SESE-529536 format. One line per field, with one value per residue (C-alpha): x, y, z; residue number from 1. Coordinates in nm, 3 decimals, padded with zeros to 5 digits. Example, Ala and Ser with C-alpha at 12.3 -4.5 7.8 and 13.67 -1.06 7.14 Angstrom:
REM residues 2
east: 01.230/01.367
north: -00.450/-00.106
up: 00.780/00.714
i: 1/2
***
This chain:
REM residues 255
east: -08.271/-08.403/-08.120/-08.152/-08.114/-07.894/-07.951/-08.307/-08.393/-08.623/-08.883/-09.030/-08.845/-08.937/-08.874/-08.837/-08.853/-08.666/-08.610/-08.692/-09.025/-09.132/-08.852/-09.132/-09.144/-09.519/-09.529/-09.299/-09.470/-09.791/-09.624/-09.482/-09.810/-10.000/-09.728/-09.735/-10.121/-10.079/-09.821/-10.006/-09.716/-09.825/-09.749/-09.879/-09.850/-09.760/-09.784/-09.546/-09.619/-09.880/-09.914/-09.995/-10.322/-10.370/-10.241/-10.302/-10.330/-10.508/-10.239/-10.291/-10.130/-10.154/-09.994/-10.289/-10.523/-10.313/-10.189/-10.374/-10.114/-10.327/-10.424/-10.078/-09.961/-10.249/-10.216/-09.834/-09.802/-09.568/-09.458/-09.509/-09.161/-09.174/-09.537/-09.428/-09.135/-09.369/-09.648/-09.390/-09.252/-09.619/-09.660/-09.351/-09.533/-09.777/-09.530/-09.700/-09.948/-09.665/-09.509/-09.826/-09.877/-09.507/-09.537/-09.859/-09.738/-09.382/-09.399/-09.720/-09.612/-09.328/-09.302/-09.381/-09.359/-09.322/-09.377/-09.209/-09.229/-09.008/-08.843/-08.515/-08.417/-08.658/-08.374/-08.081/-08.107/-08.464/-08.512/-08.854/-08.713/-08.448/-08.686/-08.916/-08.618/-08.471/-08.815/-08.863/-08.511/-08.601/-08.880/-08.772/-08.497/-08.474/-08.380/-08.341/-08.441/-08.295/-08.464/-08.313/-08.475/-08.246/-08.401/-08.319/-07.971/-07.875/-07.802/-07.455/-07.547/-07.863/-07.646/-07.379/-07.635/-07.839/-07.517/-07.410/-07.753/-07.748/-07.406/-07.524/-07.850/-07.654/-07.408/-07.664/-07.915/-07.671/-07.909/-07.898/-07.900/-08.003/-07.976/-08.251/-08.183/-08.551/-08.738/-08.490/-08.750/-08.465/-08.298/-07.964/-07.754/-07.428/-07.592/-07.427/-07.072/-07.097/-07.155/-06.946/-06.670/-06.536/-06.411/-06.294/-06.642/-06.803/-06.570/-06.656/-07.037/-07.039/-06.748/-07.004/-07.160/-06.854/-06.897/-06.685/-06.787/-06.701/-06.364/-06.537/-06.772/-06.481/-06.292/-06.617/-06.719/-06.369/-06.354/-06.714/-06.669/-06.356/-06.462/-06.826/-06.975/-06.863/-07.134/-07.423/-07.588/-07.727/-08.035/-08.189/-08.578/-08.871/-09.205/-09.371/-09.180/-09.109/-08.751/-08.540/-08.824/-08.702/-08.343/-08.506/-08.728/-08.413/-08.244/-08.521/-08.576/-08.215/-08.231
north: -01.300/-01.258/-01.270/-01.332/-01.034/-01.111/-00.780/-00.902/-01.066/-01.324/-01.449/-01.725/-02.038/-02.217/-02.584/-02.755/-03.129/-03.272/-03.644/-03.910/-04.058/-04.283/-04.133/-04.032/-03.647/-03.629/-03.867/-03.673/-03.341/-03.495/-03.606/-03.260/-03.092/-03.289/-03.215/-02.840/-02.833/-03.012/-02.762/-02.461/-02.365/-02.138/-02.285/-02.323/-02.616/-02.566/-02.843/-02.801/-03.143/-03.110/-03.489/-03.604/-03.788/-03.783/-03.588/-03.677/-03.299/-03.009/-02.768/-02.373/-02.326/-02.604/-02.602/-02.817/-02.512/-02.325/-02.591/-02.898/-03.170/-03.411/-03.151/-03.028/-03.384/-03.425/-03.090/-03.100/-03.474/-03.519/-03.804/-03.806/-03.643/-03.404/-03.294/-03.224/-03.011/-02.819/-02.781/-02.612/-02.386/-02.279/-02.229/-01.998/-01.775/-01.700/-01.669/-01.347/-01.578/-01.720/-01.383/-01.223/-01.494/-01.483/-01.107/-01.147/-01.391/-01.366/-01.208/-01.372/-01.750/-01.952/-02.211/-02.232/-02.623/-02.707/-03.055/-03.118/-03.368/-03.683/-03.548/-03.433/-03.262/-02.978/-02.871/-03.005/-02.793/-02.674/-02.302/-02.325/-02.484/-02.225/-01.947/-02.079/-02.143/-01.806/-01.643/-01.812/-01.708/-01.337/-01.377/-01.639/-01.843/-02.142/-02.488/-02.768/-03.121/-03.398/-03.729/-04.079/-04.393/-04.606/-04.930/-04.862/-04.774/-05.141/-05.085/-04.910/-04.723/-04.563/-04.474/-04.294/-04.125/-03.984/-03.850/-03.689/-03.526/-03.409/-03.230/-03.082/-02.948/-02.803/-02.617/-02.493/-02.357/-02.241/-02.294/-02.472/-02.825/-03.148/-03.514/-03.730/-04.111/-04.187/-04.529/-04.608/-04.831/-05.033/-04.717/-04.809/-04.493/-04.653/-04.707/-04.426/-04.478/-04.832/-04.776/-04.474/-04.400/-04.746/-04.867/-05.197/-05.292/-05.141/-05.369/-05.672/-05.615/-05.622/-05.853/-06.101/-05.829/-05.669/-05.503/-05.268/-04.954/-05.098/-04.914/-04.590/-04.655/-04.686/-04.371/-04.156/-04.269/-04.210/-03.851/-03.776/-03.891/-03.683/-03.360/-03.310/-03.448/-03.133/-02.939/-03.134/-03.232/-03.576/-03.731/-04.067/-04.086/-04.315/-04.156/-04.478/-04.504/-04.140/-04.216/-03.899/-03.658/-03.465/-03.423/-03.301/-03.041/-02.915/-02.858/-02.657/-02.451/-02.358/-02.269
up: -07.682/-07.310/-07.055/-06.695/-06.478/-06.189/-06.019/-05.932/-05.603/-05.742/-05.493/-05.719/-05.839/-06.170/-06.140/-06.483/-06.512/-06.818/-06.900/-07.159/-07.179/-06.885/-06.654/-06.400/-06.444/-06.428/-06.131/-05.949/-06.011/-05.889/-05.569/-05.523/-05.593/-05.335/-05.077/-05.141/-05.119/-04.780/-04.676/-04.815/-05.056/-05.327/-05.672/-06.017/-06.273/-06.632/-06.896/-07.202/-07.342/-07.640/-07.686/-07.338/-07.311/-06.936/-06.646/-06.281/-06.199/-06.363/-06.499/-06.461/-06.796/-07.069/-07.421/-07.531/-07.483/-07.740/-07.983/-08.105/-08.144/-08.346/-08.590/-08.624/-08.694/-08.974/-09.128/-09.177/-09.229/-08.924/-08.725/-08.339/-08.257/-08.528/-08.438/-08.080/-08.186/-08.426/-08.150/-07.936/-08.204/-08.273/-07.904/-07.888/-08.146/-07.883/-07.594/-07.486/-07.298/-07.091/-07.051/-06.916/-06.674/-06.552/-06.504/-06.323/-06.073/-06.037/-05.681/-05.575/-05.587/-05.457/-05.732/-06.121/-06.164/-06.542/-06.706/-07.043/-07.318/-07.321/-07.663/-07.529/-07.845/-07.737/-07.501/-07.686/-08.005/-08.062/-08.039/-07.878/-07.558/-07.543/-07.575/-07.293/-07.053/-07.117/-07.063/-06.733/-06.651/-06.685/-06.415/-06.177/-06.036/-06.251/-06.147/-06.403/-06.282/-06.528/-06.451/-06.533/-06.512/-06.284/-06.398/-06.764/-06.687/-06.660/-07.024/-07.042/-07.369/-07.203/-06.903/-07.105/-07.333/-07.039/-06.887/-07.226/-07.274/-06.910/-06.964/-07.304/-07.151/-06.842/-07.070/-07.295/-07.039/-06.773/-06.481/-06.149/-06.240/-06.047/-06.176/-06.011/-06.031/-06.019/-05.943/-05.667/-05.502/-05.332/-05.174/-05.342/-05.267/-05.413/-05.750/-05.925/-05.772/-05.859/-06.227/-06.292/-06.039/-05.973/-06.320/-06.196/-06.063/-06.368/-06.599/-06.398/-06.406/-06.796/-06.862/-07.024/-07.254/-07.413/-07.740/-07.966/-07.782/-07.429/-07.423/-07.496/-07.207/-06.968/-07.093/-07.094/-06.746/-06.610/-06.744/-06.653/-06.290/-06.247/-06.431/-06.539/-06.223/-06.053/-06.243/-06.095/-05.767/-05.759/-05.568/-05.558/-05.546/-05.568/-05.651/-05.524/-05.181/-05.178/-05.102/-05.131/-05.132/-04.826/-04.995/-05.301/-05.131/-04.961/-05.295/-05.446/-05.137/-05.156/-05.515
i: 1/2/3/4/5/6/7/8/9/10/11/12/13/14/15/16/17/18/19/20/21/22/23/24/25/26/27/28/29/30/31/32/33/34/35/36/37/38/39/40/41/42/43/44/45/46/47/48/49/50/51/52/53/54/55/56/57/58/59/60/61/62/63/64/65/66/67/68/69/70/71/72/73/74/75/76/77/78/79/80/81/82/83/84/85/86/87/88/89/90/91/92/93/94/95/96/97/98/99/100/101/102/103/104/105/106/107/108/109/110/111/112/113/114/115/116/117/118/119/120/121/122/123/124/125/126/127/128/129/130/131/132/133/134/135/136/137/138/139/140/141/142/143/144/145/146/147/148/149/150/151/152/153/154/155/156/157/158/159/160/161/162/163/164/165/166/167/168/169/170/171/172/173/174/175/176/177/178/179/180/181/182/183/184/185/186/187/188/189/190/191/192/193/194/195/196/197/198/199/200/201/202/203/204/205/206/207/208/209/210/211/212/213/214/215/216/217/218/219/220/221/222/223/224/225/226/227/228/229/230/231/232/233/234/235/236/237/238/239/240/241/242/243/244/245/246/247/248/249/250/251/252/253/254/255
***
């Protein structure tokens, strides 16, 4: 297993965007890419999503050049999610390609920006995600960006699942971690506190939608806001209005 070498003074940061499908990872990467070009900040783009049909940018390294997702799905008679995991596992067997690129550019560029598939299990328990992250940690300062779609978090189950996933990934990957509440088009900075830190308001909001898991929601959010929240930094963003972009850039520049 490749371990991070803390004795090195890394000059380059690898920014890895993780989140469920539709959370806005690719849109934010495209926004950052355009900004970096405008500011003449050296970077490369890496796509680890083998199933994506369209990208608004041209990645410098693309898993689709190594693994054919549709052929993998057909040859092994797999469903969409299983085919993505299998494609990443096959890519890891040729990890030397990524190793050579990292070794070549680890002192020449400022940022490696990595887009990932919406299948969170890649980083929750799959060995391929773990190997890729640890390889990047060997060469770069690694920053994990976990993106949550604020609009979907009106579902309390979706909110709790996302926070549990963020906690698990943070513990497993042991890297600098930022949670981005994306699609914050109304610039609502109190959103997270409203739903997680103030249990009375949280209860009032959902009083007409009680179910058998509601007490679990309350206990979990209470514990999470008092303890696990200390692990993370939080940022509110909108890729449409560019709300929170400056705060995000300050975070990655300090990583």
